[in-house]
DSSP file (Angstrom, degrees, kcal/mol; ACC not computed):
  #  RESIDUE AA STRUCTURE BP1 BP2  ACC     N-H-->O    O-->H-N    N-H-->O    O-->H-N    TCO  KAPPA ALPHA  PHI   PSI    X-CA   Y-CA   Z-CA
    1    1 A X              0   0    0      0, 0.0     5,-0.0     0, 0.0     0, 0.0   0.000 360.0 360.0 360.0 138.5  -22.5   20.5   29.4
    2    2 A X     >  -     0   0    0      1,-0.1     4,-2.2     4,-0.0     5,-0.2  -0.231 360.0-111.8 -70.5 160.9  -25.8   20.1   27.5
    3    3 A X  H  > S+     0   0    0      1,-0.2     4,-2.3     2,-0.2     5,-0.1   0.893 118.3  52.1 -57.1 -42.8  -26.4   17.5   24.8
    4    4 A X  H  > S+     0   0    0      1,-0.2     4,-2.4     2,-0.2    -1,-0.2   0.896 109.0  48.9 -64.9 -40.6  -26.5   20.2   22.1
    5    5 A X  H  > S+     0   0    0      2,-0.2     4,-2.1     1,-0.2    -1,-0.2   0.885 111.1  50.3 -67.6 -37.4  -23.2   21.7   23.2
    6    6 A X  H  X S+     0   0    0     -4,-2.2     4,-2.4     2,-0.2    -2,-0.2   0.912 110.5  50.4 -63.5 -42.0  -21.5   18.3   23.2
    7    7 A X  H  X S+     0   0    0     -4,-2.3     4,-2.4     2,-0.2    -2,-0.2   0.916 109.8  49.6 -62.3 -44.4  -22.9   17.7   19.7
    8    8 A X  H  X S+     0   0    0     -4,-2.4     4,-2.5     1,-0.2    -1,-0.2   0.874 110.4  51.3 -62.9 -37.4  -21.5   21.1   18.5
    9    9 A X  H  X S+     0   0    0     -4,-2.1     4,-2.6     2,-0.2    -2,-0.2   0.912 109.5  50.2 -65.0 -42.6  -18.1   20.2   20.0
   10   10 A X  H  X S+     0   0    0     -4,-2.4     4,-2.7     2,-0.2    -2,-0.2   0.911 111.8  48.0 -60.8 -43.0  -18.2   16.8   18.2
   11   11 A X  H  X S+     0   0    0     -4,-2.4     4,-2.6     2,-0.2     5,-0.2   0.930 112.2  48.5 -64.5 -45.7  -19.0   18.6   14.9
   12   12 A X  H  X S+     0   0    0     -4,-2.5     4,-2.0     1,-0.2    -2,-0.2   0.914 113.4  47.5 -61.2 -43.5  -16.2   21.2   15.4
   13   13 A X  H  X S+     0   0    0     -4,-2.6     4,-2.5     2,-0.2    -2,-0.2   0.918 111.4  51.3 -63.0 -44.6  -13.7   18.4   16.3
   14   14 A X  H  X S+     0   0    0     -4,-2.7     4,-2.7     1,-0.2    -2,-0.2   0.929 110.8  47.2 -59.5 -47.3  -14.8   16.4   13.2
   15   15 A X  H  X S+     0   0    0     -4,-2.6     4,-2.1     1,-0.2    -1,-0.2   0.867 111.5  51.3 -65.8 -36.0  -14.4   19.3   10.9
   16   16 A X  H  X S+     0   0    0     -4,-2.0     4,-1.2    -5,-0.2    -1,-0.2   0.918 112.6  46.0 -65.4 -42.6  -11.0   20.1   12.3
   17   17 A X  H  < S+     0   0    0     -4,-2.5    -2,-0.2     1,-0.2    -1,-0.2   0.904 112.7  50.1 -66.8 -41.1   -9.8   16.5   11.9
   18   18 A X  H  < S+     0   0    0     -4,-2.7    -1,-0.2     1,-0.2    -2,-0.2   0.893 115.7  41.9 -64.8 -39.8  -11.2   16.3    8.3
   19   19 A X  H >< S+     0   0    0     -4,-2.1     3,-1.8    -5,-0.2    -1,-0.2   0.641  87.1 115.0 -84.8 -13.5   -9.5   19.5    7.3
   20   20 A X  T 3< S+     0   0    0     -4,-1.2     3,-0.1     1,-0.3    -3,-0.0  -0.339  85.2   9.4 -59.8 130.9   -6.2   18.8    9.0
   21   21 A X  T 3  S+     0   0    0      1,-0.3     2,-0.3    -2,-0.1    -1,-0.3   0.510  96.7 129.7  81.2   5.0   -3.3   18.4    6.6
   22   22 A X    <   -     0   0    0     -3,-1.8    -1,-0.3     1,-0.1     3,-0.1  -0.692  47.6-158.9 -94.5 147.2   -5.3   19.5    3.5
   23   23 A X  S    S-     0   0    0      1,-0.4     2,-0.3    -2,-0.3    -1,-0.1   0.804  80.6  -0.4 -86.2 -35.2   -4.0   22.2    1.1
   24   24 A X        -     0   0    0     -5,-0.0     2,-0.5     0, 0.0    -1,-0.4  -0.979  54.4-156.6-156.6 139.9   -7.5   23.0   -0.2
   25   25 A X    >   -     0   0    0     -2,-0.3     3,-0.6     1,-0.1    -6,-0.0  -0.983  11.3-158.4-119.5 119.0  -11.1   21.8    0.3
   26   26 A X  T 3  S+     0   0    0     -2,-0.5     2,-0.2     1,-0.2    -1,-0.1   0.895  84.4  16.8 -66.7 -43.6  -13.3   22.4   -2.7
   27   27 A X  T 3>  +     0   0    0      1,-0.1     4,-1.7     2,-0.1     3,-0.5  -0.558  64.6 159.1-134.8  69.6  -16.7   22.4   -1.0
   28   28 A X  H <> S+     0   0    0     -3,-0.6     4,-3.0     1,-0.2     5,-0.2   0.837  75.3  62.0 -62.6 -33.4  -16.3   22.7    2.8
   29   29 A X  H  > S+     0   0    0      1,-0.2     4,-2.1     2,-0.2    -1,-0.2   0.903 104.5  48.2 -60.0 -40.2  -19.9   23.9    3.2
   30   30 A X  H  > S+     0   0    0     -3,-0.5     4,-2.6     2,-0.2    -1,-0.2   0.913 111.5  49.2 -66.5 -42.4  -21.1   20.5    1.8
   31   31 A X  H  X S+     0   0    0     -4,-1.7     4,-2.8     1,-0.2     5,-0.3   0.930 110.0  51.6 -62.0 -44.6  -18.8   18.6    4.2
   32   32 A X  H  X S+     0   0    0     -4,-3.0     4,-2.6     1,-0.2    -1,-0.2   0.909 111.0  48.5 -57.5 -42.7  -20.0   20.7    7.1
   33   33 A X  H  X S+     0   0    0     -4,-2.1     4,-2.6    -5,-0.2    -2,-0.2   0.929 112.8  46.8 -64.7 -45.5  -23.6   19.9    6.2
   34   34 A X  H  X S+     0   0    0     -4,-2.6     4,-2.1     2,-0.2    -2,-0.2   0.924 115.7  44.6 -63.5 -45.3  -23.0   16.2    5.8
   35   35 A X  H  X S+     0   0    0     -4,-2.8     4,-2.5     2,-0.2     5,-0.2   0.916 113.7  50.2 -66.7 -43.3  -21.0   15.9    9.1
   36   36 A X  H  X S+     0   0    0     -4,-2.6     4,-2.3    -5,-0.3     5,-0.2   0.925 110.1  50.4 -60.9 -44.8  -23.6   18.1   11.0
   37   37 A X  H  X>S+     0   0    0     -4,-2.6     4,-2.9    -5,-0.2     6,-0.7   0.905 109.7  51.7 -60.1 -41.5  -26.4   15.9    9.6
   38   38 A X  H  X5S+     0   0    0     -4,-2.1     4,-2.1     1,-0.2    -2,-0.2   0.947 112.9  43.5 -60.5 -48.2  -24.6   12.8   10.8
   39   39 A X  H  <5S+     0   0    0     -4,-2.5    -1,-0.2     1,-0.2    -2,-0.2   0.806 120.1  42.5 -70.2 -27.4  -24.1   14.1   14.3
   40   40 A X  H  <5S+     0   0    0     -4,-2.3    -2,-0.2    -5,-0.2    -1,-0.2   0.838 135.8   9.8 -85.7 -34.1  -27.7   15.4   14.6
   41   41 A X  H  <5S-     0   0    0     -4,-2.9    -3,-0.2    -5,-0.2    -2,-0.2   0.570  91.1-117.7-123.7 -14.4  -29.6   12.5   13.0
   42   42 A X     << +     0   0    0     -4,-2.1     2,-0.4    -5,-0.7    -4,-0.2   0.466  61.2 149.7  85.2   0.6  -27.2    9.6   12.6
   43   43 A X        -     0   0    0     -6,-0.7    -1,-0.3     1,-0.1    -2,-0.2  -0.551  37.2-143.2 -72.1 123.9  -27.6    9.7    8.8
   44   44 A X        -     0   0    0     -2,-0.4     2,-0.3    -3,-0.1    33,-0.2  -0.328  10.7-155.1 -82.8 168.6  -24.4    8.6    7.1
   45   45 A X  E     -a   77   0A   0     31,-1.2    33,-3.6    -2,-0.1     2,-0.4  -0.885  17.3-112.5-137.0 166.9  -22.9    9.9    3.9
   46   46 A X  E     -a   78   0A   0     -2,-0.3     2,-0.4    31,-0.2    33,-0.2  -0.879  20.6-172.5-112.8 135.5  -20.6    8.4    1.3
   47   47 A X  E     -a   79   0A   0     31,-2.5    33,-2.4    -2,-0.4     2,-0.3  -0.995  13.4-164.5-121.5 128.5  -17.1    9.3    0.4
   48   48 A X  E     -a   80   0A   0     -2,-0.4     2,-0.3    31,-0.2    33,-0.2  -0.868   8.9-176.5-115.3 146.6  -15.5    7.7   -2.6
   49   49 A X  E     -a   81   0A   0     31,-2.1    33,-3.3    -2,-0.3     2,-0.4  -0.997  13.7-145.3-140.6 139.5  -11.8    7.4   -3.7
   50   50 A X  E     -a   82   0A   0     -2,-0.3     2,-0.4    31,-0.2    33,-0.2  -0.834  10.4-170.3-110.5 144.1  -10.4    5.9   -6.8
   51   51 A X  E     -a   83   0A   0     31,-3.0    33,-2.1    -2,-0.4     2,-0.6  -0.988  17.4-140.5-128.4 137.8   -7.2    4.0   -7.4
   52   52 A X  E     -a   84   0A   0     -2,-0.4     2,-2.3    31,-0.2     3,-0.4  -0.884  18.6-136.4 -95.4 123.8   -5.6    3.0  -10.7
   53   53 A X        +     0   0    0     31,-1.2    58,-0.2    -2,-0.6    59,-0.2  -0.380  57.4 134.6 -81.0  65.6   -4.1   -0.5  -10.4
   54   54 A X        +     0   0    0     -2,-2.3     2,-0.3    57,-0.1    -1,-0.2   0.593  65.6  44.0 -89.9 -11.7   -0.9    0.3  -12.2
   55   55 A X  S    S-     0   0    0     -3,-0.4     4,-0.0    53,-0.1     3,-0.0  -0.845  86.4-115.1-126.9 167.0    1.3   -1.4   -9.7
   56   56 A X  S    S+     0   0    0     -2,-0.3     2,-0.3    58,-0.1    -1,-0.0   0.730  93.4  32.8 -74.5 -21.2    1.1   -4.7   -7.9
   57   57 A X  S    S-     0   0    0     57,-0.1     2,-0.2    58,-0.0    58,-0.1  -0.944  80.4-108.6-136.5 152.1    0.7   -3.2   -4.4
   58   58 A X        -     0   0    0     -2,-0.3     2,-0.2    56,-0.2    -2,-0.0  -0.536  49.2-159.8 -65.4 148.7   -0.7   -0.3   -2.6
   59   59 A X    >>  -     0   0    0     -2,-0.2     3,-1.7    -4,-0.0     4,-0.7  -0.718  33.7 -82.5-131.0 179.8    2.3    1.8   -1.5
   60   60 A X  H >> S+     0   0    0      1,-0.3     3,-1.2    -2,-0.2     4,-0.5   0.832 122.2  62.3 -54.3 -36.9    3.2    4.5    1.1
   61   61 A X  H >> S+     0   0    0      1,-0.3     3,-0.6     2,-0.2     4,-0.5   0.795  97.9  57.4 -61.3 -28.6    1.8    7.2   -1.2
   62   62 A X  H <> S+     0   0    0     -3,-1.7     4,-2.4     1,-0.2    -1,-0.3   0.739  89.5  75.4 -72.3 -22.5   -1.7    5.7   -0.9
   63   63 A X  H <X S+     0   0    0     -3,-1.2     4,-2.8    -4,-0.7     5,-0.2   0.806  85.3  61.8 -66.0 -28.8   -1.6    5.9    2.9
   64   64 A X  H <X S+     0   0    0     -3,-0.6     4,-1.8    -4,-0.5    -1,-0.2   0.960 111.5  38.3 -59.7 -50.0   -2.3    9.7    2.9
   65   65 A X  H  X S+     0   0    0     -4,-0.5     4,-2.5    -3,-0.2    -2,-0.2   0.908 115.4  53.0 -67.5 -42.1   -5.6    9.2    1.2
   66   66 A X  H  X S+     0   0    0     -4,-2.4     4,-1.9     1,-0.2    -2,-0.2   0.892 109.4  49.3 -62.2 -38.9   -6.4    6.0    3.1
   67   67 A X  H  X S+     0   0    0     -4,-2.8     4,-1.9     2,-0.2    -1,-0.2   0.897 110.6  50.0 -66.6 -39.3   -5.8    7.8    6.4
   68   68 A X  H  X S+     0   0    0     -4,-1.8     4,-2.2    -5,-0.2    -2,-0.2   0.896 108.9  52.4 -66.3 -38.4   -8.0   10.7    5.3
   69   69 A X  H  X S+     0   0    0     -4,-2.5     4,-2.6     1,-0.2    -1,-0.2   0.898 107.0  52.9 -62.0 -39.4  -10.8    8.2    4.4
   70   70 A X  H  X S+     0   0    0     -4,-1.9     4,-2.3     2,-0.2    -1,-0.2   0.881 106.3  53.6 -62.7 -38.1  -10.5    6.7    7.8
   71   71 A X  H  X S+     0   0    0     -4,-1.9     4,-0.7     2,-0.2    -2,-0.2   0.937 109.8  46.8 -61.8 -46.3  -11.0   10.1    9.3
   72   72 A X  H ><>S+     0   0    0     -4,-2.2     5,-2.1     1,-0.2     3,-1.3   0.921 110.6  53.3 -59.5 -43.1  -14.2   10.6    7.3
   73   73 A X  H ><5S+     0   0    0     -4,-2.6     3,-1.4     1,-0.3    -2,-0.2   0.880 102.6  57.7 -60.5 -38.5  -15.3    7.1    8.4
   74   74 A X  H 3<5S+     0   0    0     -4,-2.3    -1,-0.3     1,-0.3    -2,-0.2   0.703 108.6  48.8 -63.5 -18.6  -14.7    8.1   12.0
   75   75 A X  T <<5S-     0   0    0     -3,-1.3    -1,-0.3    -4,-0.7    -2,-0.2  -0.153 134.6 -74.5-120.0  37.7  -17.2   10.9   11.5
   76   76 A X  T < 5S+     0   0    0     -3,-1.4   -31,-1.2     1,-0.3     2,-0.2   0.377  83.6 136.0 100.0  -2.7  -20.1    9.1    9.8
   77   77 A X  E   < -a   45   0A   0     -5,-2.1     2,-0.5   -33,-0.2    -1,-0.3  -0.560  46.9-142.1 -84.0 142.6  -18.9    8.4    6.3
   78   78 A X  E     -a   46   0A   0    -33,-3.6   -31,-2.5    -2,-0.2     2,-0.4  -0.896  28.5-140.1 -91.5 129.0  -19.4    5.1    4.4
   79   79 A X  E     -a   47   0A   0     -2,-0.5     2,-0.5   -33,-0.2   -31,-0.2  -0.778  18.4-170.5 -99.3 133.6  -16.2    4.7    2.4
   80   80 A X  E     -a   48   0A   0    -33,-2.4   -31,-2.1    -2,-0.4     2,-0.6  -0.978   7.0-159.6-121.8 118.1  -16.2    3.3   -1.1
   81   81 A X  E     -a   49   0A   0     -2,-0.5     2,-0.6   -33,-0.2   -31,-0.2  -0.862   8.7-160.0 -95.3 124.3  -12.9    2.4   -2.6
   82   82 A X  E     -a   50   0A   0    -33,-3.3   -31,-3.0    -2,-0.6     2,-0.8  -0.920   6.7-164.9-108.1 121.2  -13.0    2.3   -6.4
   83   83 A X  E     -a   51   0A   0     -2,-0.6     2,-0.2   -33,-0.2   -31,-0.2  -0.898  18.9-164.4-106.3 104.7  -10.3    0.4   -8.2
   84   84 A X  E     -a   52   0A   0    -33,-2.1   -31,-1.2    -2,-0.8     4,-0.2  -0.578  20.8-169.9 -94.1 151.3  -10.6    1.5  -11.8
   85   85 A X     >  +     0   0    0     -2,-0.2     4,-1.5   -33,-0.1    -1,-0.1   0.620  69.6  78.0-111.9 -16.1   -9.0   -0.2  -14.8
   86   86 A X  H >> S+     0   0    0      1,-0.2     4,-1.1     2,-0.2     3,-0.6   0.955  96.3  44.1 -65.1 -51.7   -9.5    2.2  -17.6
   87   87 A X  H >>>S+     0   0    0      1,-0.3     5,-1.3     2,-0.2     4,-0.9   0.886 111.4  56.0 -60.6 -37.6   -6.7    4.7  -16.9
   88   88 A X  H 345S+     0   0    0      1,-0.2    15,-1.1     2,-0.2     3,-0.4   0.843 103.4  55.4 -62.4 -32.3   -4.4    1.8  -16.2
   89   89 A X  H <<5S+     0   0    0     -4,-1.5    -1,-0.2    -3,-0.6    -2,-0.2   0.776 110.8  43.3 -73.6 -24.4   -5.1    0.4  -19.6
   90   90 A X  H <<5S-     0   0    0     -4,-1.1    -1,-0.2    -3,-0.6    -2,-0.2   0.482 106.4-122.6-101.0  -2.3   -4.1    3.6  -21.4
   91   91 A X  T  <5 -     0   0    0     -4,-0.9     9,-0.8    -3,-0.4    -3,-0.2   0.948  26.4-146.8  66.1  50.4   -1.0    4.4  -19.4
   92   92 A X      < -     0   0    0     -5,-1.3    -1,-0.2     1,-0.2     9,-0.0  -0.283  10.0-162.6 -52.5 120.6   -1.9    7.8  -18.1
   93   93 A X    >   +     0   0    0     -3,-0.1     3,-2.8     7,-0.1    -1,-0.2   0.238  29.3 155.0 -92.8  14.6    1.3    9.9  -17.8
   94   94 A X  T 3  S+     0   0    0      1,-0.3     3,-0.1     3,-0.1    -2,-0.0  -0.146  75.2   2.4 -48.7 125.0   -0.2   12.6  -15.5
   95   95 A X  T 3  S+     0   0    0      1,-0.3     2,-0.3     2,-0.0    -1,-0.3   0.547 111.1 110.0  76.3   7.8    2.6   14.1  -13.5
   96   96 A X    <   -     0   0    0     -3,-2.8    -1,-0.3     1,-0.1    -3,-0.1  -0.813  67.1-139.2-115.8 155.2    5.3   12.0  -15.2
   97   97 A X  S    S+     0   0    0     -2,-0.3     2,-0.3    -3,-0.1    -1,-0.1   0.602  90.0  34.4 -87.3 -12.1    8.0   13.0  -17.7
   98   98 A X  S    S-     0   0    0     -5,-0.1     2,-0.1     0, 0.0    -1,-0.1  -0.960  96.7 -88.4-138.9 158.9    7.5    9.9  -19.8
   99   99 A X        -     0   0    0     -2,-0.3     2,-0.2     1,-0.1    -7,-0.1  -0.422  44.7-119.3 -67.4 134.9    4.5    7.7  -20.7
  100  100 A X        -     0   0    0     -9,-0.8    -1,-0.1    -2,-0.1    -7,-0.1  -0.471  38.2 -92.5 -73.1 145.6    3.8    4.9  -18.3
  101  101 A X        -     0   0    0     -2,-0.2     2,-0.3     1,-0.1   -10,-0.2  -0.350  41.3-118.2 -58.7 131.6    4.0    1.4  -19.7
  102  102 A X        -     0   0    0    -12,-0.1     2,-0.3   -11,-0.1   -13,-0.1  -0.594  31.0-144.4 -73.7 130.1    0.6    0.2  -21.0
  103  103 A X        -     0   0    0    -15,-1.1     2,-0.1    -2,-0.3   -12,-0.1  -0.712  10.0-119.4 -99.1 147.2   -0.5   -2.8  -19.0
  104  104 A X     >  -     0   0    0     -2,-0.3     4,-2.2     1,-0.1     3,-0.3  -0.425  31.6-106.1 -79.4 161.9   -2.4   -5.8  -20.3
  105  105 A X  H  > S+     0   0    0      1,-0.2     4,-2.6     2,-0.2     5,-0.2   0.857 117.5  54.4 -58.1 -41.2   -5.9   -6.6  -18.9
  106  106 A X  H  > S+     0   0    0      2,-0.2     4,-2.2     1,-0.2    -1,-0.2   0.906 110.0  47.2 -62.4 -41.9   -4.7   -9.7  -17.0
  107  107 A X  H  > S+     0   0    0     -3,-0.3     4,-2.7     2,-0.2    -2,-0.2   0.921 112.1  50.1 -65.1 -44.2   -2.0   -7.6  -15.2
  108  108 A X  H  X S+     0   0    0     -4,-2.2     4,-2.6     1,-0.2    -2,-0.2   0.920 111.9  47.3 -61.0 -44.6   -4.4   -4.9  -14.4
  109  109 A X  H  X S+     0   0    0     -4,-2.6     4,-2.1     2,-0.2    -1,-0.2   0.878 111.8  50.4 -67.3 -37.0   -7.0   -7.3  -12.9
  110  110 A X  H  X S+     0   0    0     -4,-2.2     4,-2.0    -5,-0.2    -2,-0.2   0.921 112.2  47.8 -65.1 -43.1   -4.3   -9.1  -10.9
  111  111 A X  H  X S+     0   0    0     -4,-2.7     4,-2.5     1,-0.2    -2,-0.2   0.909 109.9  52.9 -62.3 -42.2   -3.2   -5.7   -9.5
  112  112 A X  H  X S+     0   0    0     -4,-2.6     4,-2.3     1,-0.2    -1,-0.2   0.895 108.4  50.0 -61.4 -40.4   -6.8   -4.7   -8.7
  113  113 A X  H  X S+     0   0    0     -4,-2.1     4,-2.6     2,-0.2    -1,-0.2   0.900 109.4  51.4 -64.5 -40.5   -7.2   -8.0   -6.8
  114  114 A X  H  X S+     0   0    0     -4,-2.0     4,-2.4     2,-0.2    -2,-0.2   0.920 109.1  50.7 -62.3 -43.7   -4.0   -7.3   -4.8
  115  115 A X  H  X S+     0   0    0     -4,-2.5     4,-2.7     1,-0.2     5,-0.2   0.930 111.3  48.8 -58.1 -45.6   -5.3   -3.7   -4.0
  116  116 A X  H  X S+     0   0    0     -4,-2.3     4,-2.0     1,-0.2    -2,-0.2   0.924 111.3  49.0 -61.5 -44.9   -8.6   -5.3   -2.8
  117  117 A X  H  < S+     0   0    0     -4,-2.6    -1,-0.2     1,-0.2    -2,-0.2   0.886 115.8  43.8 -61.9 -39.1   -6.8   -7.8   -0.7
  118  118 A X  H  < S+     0   0    0     -4,-2.4    -2,-0.2     2,-0.2    -1,-0.2   0.850 115.9  45.5 -76.7 -35.0   -4.6   -5.2    0.9
  119  119 A X  H  <        0   0    0     -4,-2.7    -2,-0.2    -5,-0.2    -1,-0.2   0.784 360.0 360.0 -81.8 -27.1   -7.3   -2.6    1.5
  120  120 A X     <        0   0    0     -4,-2.0    -1,-0.2    -5,-0.2    -2,-0.2   0.401 360.0 360.0-112.3 360.0   -9.9   -4.9    3.0
């Protein structure tokens, strides 16, 4: 098989792995371009994900996103994990029936450090 055909197979495999298990991909054309550029030139791209340090530990629910980030990393992405503190300070109730307890700055920073220790 020629080098170009192998490269096309790698790109097709990468895109299948990246899209596996997703309900919706907002800009698949952009992902295709980034992955194709990586396989053709070796140029990496960046994928970022944010976490709110509202609990002391990363939990099972975080693994879905972490696994998807690993898939992107396997196909040329540089991963940036962002641990934000603003939403944690205001107790964002998104998806909840009651307001989440507002955390003090020291607790948020301790949680953020725990996330960093667990993720890296």
